[in-house]
C-alpha positions as CSV (number, residue, x, y, z in Angstrom):
1,X,-33.7,101.7,47.5
2,X,-35.0,98.9,49.8
3,X,-33.3,95.7,50.6
4,X,-35.2,93.0,52.1
5,X,-35.4,89.3,53.9
6,X,-38.0,87.3,55.6
7,X,-38.0,84.4,58.2
8,X,-38.5,81.7,58.6
9,X,-36.1,80.5,55.9
10,X,-37.3,77.6,54.5
11,X,-35.4,75.5,51.8
12,X,-37.6,74.1,49.8
13,X,-40.0,76.8,48.8
14,X,-40.8,80.0,48.9
15,X,-43.1,80.7,52.4
16,X,-46.0,82.5,52.1
17,X,-44.6,85.6,54.3
18,X,-42.2,85.4,51.4
19,X,-44.5,85.7,48.5
20,X,-46.0,88.5,50.5
21,X,-43.0,90.7,50.4
22,X,-42.2,89.9,47.0
23,X,-45.7,91.0,46.1
24,X,-45.9,94.2,47.9
25,X,-42.7,95.6,45.9
26,X,-43.9,94.4,42.9
27,X,-47.5,95.5,43.3
28,X,-45.7,99.1,44.3
29,X,-44.2,98.9,40.5
30,X,-40.7,98.7,42.4
31,X,-37.6,97.9,40.2
32,X,-36.9,94.4,41.7
33,X,-33.9,92.2,42.0
34,X,-33.7,89.1,43.9
35,X,-30.4,87.9,45.0
36,X,-29.1,85.0,46.8
37,X,-29.3,86.3,50.1
38,X,-32.0,89.5,49.5
39,X,-34.5,90.8,47.6
40,X,-33.8,94.4,46.6
41,X,-36.4,97.4,44.9
42,X,-35.8,100.8,43.7
43,X,-38.3,103.3,43.1
44,X,-39.5,106.8,43.7
45,X,-39.0,107.3,47.6
46,X,-42.9,107.6,48.2
47,X,-43.0,104.0,46.6
48,X,-40.7,102.6,48.5
49,X,-41.9,103.9,51.5
50,X,-45.4,102.9,51.0
51,X,-43.8,99.4,49.6
52,X,-42.4,98.8,53.0
53,X,-45.1,99.6,54.9
54,X,-47.1,97.0,53.0
55,X,-44.1,94.6,52.7
56,X,-44.1,94.6,56.8
57,X,-47.8,94.3,57.6
58,X,-48.1,91.8,54.9
59,X,-45.3,89.7,55.3
60,X,-45.8,89.4,59.2
61,X,-49.4,88.5,58.6
62,X,-48.6,85.7,56.4
63,X,-46.3,84.4,59.1
64,X,-42.7,85.9,59.0
65,X,-41.3,86.1,62.6
66,X,-38.5,88.0,61.2
67,X,-37.8,90.9,58.8
68,X,-34.8,92.6,58.0
69,X,-34.9,96.1,55.9
70,X,-32.6,98.1,54.7
71,X,-33.5,101.3,53.4
72,X,-30.8,103.8,51.3
73,X,-31.1,106.9,49.7
74,X,-29.4,106.6,46.1
75,X,-28.3,109.5,44.0
76,X,-29.1,109.4,40.4
77,X,-26.0,108.2,39.0
78,X,-25.4,105.6,42.0
79,X,-29.1,104.2,41.3
80,X,-28.2,103.6,37.8
81,X,-24.9,102.0,38.3
82,X,-26.6,100.0,41.1
83,X,-29.3,98.4,39.1
84,X,-27.0,96.3,37.0
85,X,-24.2,95.8,40.0
86,X,-25.9,92.7,41.8
87,X,-23.6,94.4,44.3
88,X,-21.5,93.7,47.5
89,X,-24.6,95.0,49.2
90,X,-27.2,92.4,48.3
91,X,-24.7,90.0,49.7
92,X,-24.7,91.5,53.5
93,X,-28.2,92.2,53.3
94,X,-30.6,89.1,55.1
95,X,-28.2,88.1,57.7
96,X,-26.5,89.3,60.6
97,X,-23.5,88.4,62.0
98,X,-23.5,84.9,64.2
99,X,-27.5,84.6,63.6
100,X,-27.2,82.0,61.4
101,X,-30.1,82.4,59.5
102,X,-29.5,82.3,55.7
103,X,-31.7,84.7,53.5
104,X,-33.9,84.7,51.1
105,X,-34.1,84.5,47.6
106,X,-33.5,81.5,45.5
107,X,-33.2,79.4,48.7
108,X,-37.0,80.1,50.3
109,X,-36.9,83.7,52.1
110,X,-38.1,86.2,49.7
111,X,-38.9,85.3,46.3
């Protein structure tokens, strides 16, 4: 599983770097969940790792100045439960203490 946000943050639109990040995980065939503070994607380890590499390169090329990424290894049962939870982890992804930066999905960072 990977969770990510891209910056700079925009309120009114999805910036090109956010679109590039979302396309990278979509094209990798991952199961994508967009949350209020970031985007999560699940799949096989090789799929996720390839998507993260592409996400980083293409988001930076599209103007991202910061990309926050968290990769987690989930047990099979946890992965199934996590796909329906929309959990606290998503709320924690995308902002760092004191950064004042928002997130992504739904508000312009990562569609």
